C-alpha positions in Angstrom: 121.7 -42.3 -18.7 123.5 -46.4 -18.5 125.1 -47.8 -15.4 128.3 -48.6 -17.4 130.9 -45.6 -17.7 133.5 -45.2 -20.7 136.5 -45.0 -18.1 138.8 -43.6 -21.2 136.6 -40.8 -21.4 136.3 -40.1 -18.1 140.5 -40.0 -17.6 140.4 -37.2 -19.9 137.3 -35.8 -18.7 139.4 -35.3 -15.0 142.3 -34.3 -16.8 140.7 -31.8 -19.4 139.3 -29.7 -15.8 143.3 -28.7 -14.9 143.4 -26.9 -18.2 139.3 -25.8 -17.1 140.9 -23.9 -14.2 143.6 -22.0 -15.5 140.7 -21.3 -18.1 138.4 -20.2 -15.0 142.1 -18.4 -12.5 142.5 -15.7 -15.8 138.3 -15.2 -15.4 138.4 -14.3 -11.5 141.8 -12.5 -12.3 140.0 -9.8 -14.3 138.7 -6.2 -13.2 135.3 -6.6 -12.6 134.5 -3.3 -14.9 136.5 -5.4 -18.1 135.5 -9.2 -16.8 133.7 -9.8 -20.2 136.0 -8.2 -22.2 137.6 -10.7 -24.8 141.1 -11.4 -25.8 143.4 -14.1 -27.3 143.8 -15.6 -24.3 140.2 -16.6 -23.7 140.4 -18.6 -26.5 143.6 -20.3 -26.5 142.7 -21.1 -23.4 139.1 -22.1 -24.1 141.7 -24.6 -26.9 143.5 -25.6 -23.9 140.8 -26.8 -22.8 138.6 -28.6 -25.2 141.3 -30.4 -26.8 141.7 -31.8 -31.0 143.7 -30.0 -33.3 141.7 -26.8 -33.6 144.4 -23.5 -33.9 142.8 -20.2 -33.2 144.3 -18.9 -36.6 143.1 -15.2 -36.9 144.9 -11.5 -36.9 144.8 -9.9 -34.4 142.7 -7.0 -36.3 140.8 -9.5 -37.5 140.3 -10.5 -33.2 139.6 -6.4 -32.3 136.7 -6.4 -34.9 135.2 -10.2 -34.0 135.9 -9.7 -30.3 133.6 -7.4 -29.8 130.7 -9.0 -30.7 131.0 -12.4 -28.5 131.3 -9.9 -25.6 128.4 -7.6 -26.2 126.5 -11.0 -26.2 127.7 -12.0 -22.8 127.5 -9.4 -21.1 123.4 -9.1 -22.5 123.5 -12.9 -20.8 125.4 -11.3 -17.2 122.8 -9.0 -16.9 119.4 -11.0 -17.9 120.7 -13.4 -15.0 123.0 -12.2 -12.7 125.2 -15.0 -11.2 121.8 -17.5 -11.4 121.6 -20.9 -11.7 120.2 -22.7 -14.3 117.7 -24.9 -12.1 116.6 -21.0 -10.9 115.1 -20.0 -14.1 111.3 -20.5 -15.0 110.7 -22.1 -18.3 110.3 -18.3 -19.5 113.8 -17.5 -18.4 115.1 -20.9 -19.2 113.5 -20.4 -22.9 115.5 -16.5 -23.6 118.5 -17.8 -22.0 118.7 -21.0 -24.6 117.4 -17.7 -27.6 120.9 -16.2 -26.2 123.0 -19.0 -25.7 122.0 -20.2 -29.4 123.2 -17.0 -30.2 126.3 -17.0 -28.8 127.4 -20.1 -30.2 125.9 -19.8 -34.3 128.4 -16.5 -34.2 131.4 -18.9 -34.1 129.3 -20.7 -36.9 131.5 -20.9 -40.4 128.8 -20.0 -42.8 129.3 -15.7 -40.2 132.1 -14.3 -41.9 131.6 -11.4 -39.9 132.3 -13.2 -36.1 133.1 -16.6 -37.4 137.0 -16.7 -35.6 138.8 -19.3 -37.6 139.9 -22.6 -34.6 136.8 -21.5 -32.6 133.8 -23.5 -33.3 130.6 -23.7 -32.0 131.7 -26.3 -29.1 134.4 -23.9 -28.1 132.6 -21.0 -27.8 129.4 -23.0 -25.4 133.0 -24.2 -23.5 133.3 -19.9 -22.8 130.1 -19.7 -21.8 130.2 -22.1 -19.4 134.0 -20.7 -17.8 131.7 -17.5 -17.9 128.1 -19.0 -16.1 129.4 -22.2 -15.2 125.8 -22.5 -13.1 124.4 -21.6 -15.5 125.6 -22.8 -19.3 126.6 -26.4 -20.0 128.8 -27.3 -22.9 127.6 -28.7 -26.0 129.7 -31.5 -27.9 128.7 -34.8 -29.0 129.2 -36.8 -26.1 126.3 -35.1 -23.8 124.0 -35.3 -26.9 124.8 -39.1 -27.6 124.2 -40.0 -23.9 120.8 -37.7 -23.3 119.9 -40.3 -27.1 118.4 -37.0 -28.0 116.9 -37.2 -31.1 117.8 -36.4 -34.2 120.9 -35.9 -34.1 123.3 -36.4 -37.6 126.5 -36.6 -38.2 129.1 -36.4 -40.4 131.6 -39.5 -41.8 133.7 -39.2 -38.9 131.5 -39.2 -36.5 131.1 -35.2 -36.1 127.8 -34.0 -35.2 126.3 -31.5 -38.1 124.3 -28.3 -37.4 125.6 -29.1 -33.6 124.1 -25.2 -32.5 120.8 -26.6 -33.2 120.7 -29.4 -30.9 121.6 -26.7 -28.2 118.3 -25.5 -26.6 117.1 -29.2 -26.7 120.6 -29.8 -24.1 119.7 -27.0 -21.8 116.2 -28.1 -21.3 117.3 -31.4 -20.2 120.6 -30.7 -18.1 118.3 -28.1 -16.7 116.0 -31.0 -15.8 118.8 -33.6 -14.6 120.0 -30.1 -12.1 116.5 -30.2 -10.7 115.7 -33.2 -10.5 119.1 -34.3 -8.6 119.5 -31.3 -7.4 123.5 -31.1 -8.6 126.1 -29.3 -10.4 126.1 -28.8 -13.7 129.7 -29.4 -13.1 128.4 -33.2 -11.9 126.0 -33.2 -14.6 128.8 -33.2 -17.7 130.9 -35.1 -16.0 128.6 -38.0 -16.0 127.4 -37.2 -19.1 130.7 -36.9 -20.5 131.9 -40.9 -19.5 128.3 -42.6 -21.5 130.0 -44.5 -24.2 129.6 -43.9 -27.2 126.6 -45.0 -29.7 127.5 -46.5 -32.7 127.2 -43.6 -35.1 129.5 -40.9 -32.9 132.2 -43.9 -33.1 134.4 -42.8 -36.1 136.2 -40.7 -34.4 135.4 -41.6 -30.6 139.1 -40.5 -29.6 138.0 -36.5 -29.5 136.7 -34.2 -26.8 133.5 -32.9 -29.1 
């Protein structure tokens, strides 16, 4: 990572943490027995945190059918890792986490009709994972991939990453390395990465958060 920071991006990150706090508060207020039962409120609060122009556009009947798939995966991650941080996992556990997290985000991909929710893409899904497991899973977006200089990242004409989910295991691996080396939280790492200036290929749409 470079020492130079994008001050505008850093300001947006700080403002977004207020919206992130609303999401975390919502999760904290849920009864323990139904903590991973998702609703439209979870999605709206994630959308509020991530920003951009996406709008949740699913009927209540459709959400009732799709959200349990996401809830089941959250429960699986919780059962496997039970409050541990990313830097506490061994290599085998980290690899298993990457598989589960990628599966969660793949449910939000457009080619998965059974689970795709209009207005809730893979980056939003990773933000939801982070909100439920803030010490375990990082948020996947183009700014962190840019800062880590992840190889083979392809973008479209608007500077958005093509096949974003495929890079999630790499992000998890690199953030785990940074968390271990620097003895810092995932939040601190996210802030540092998000504030890195965008490379040229990402600049077409530099005003959005992901």
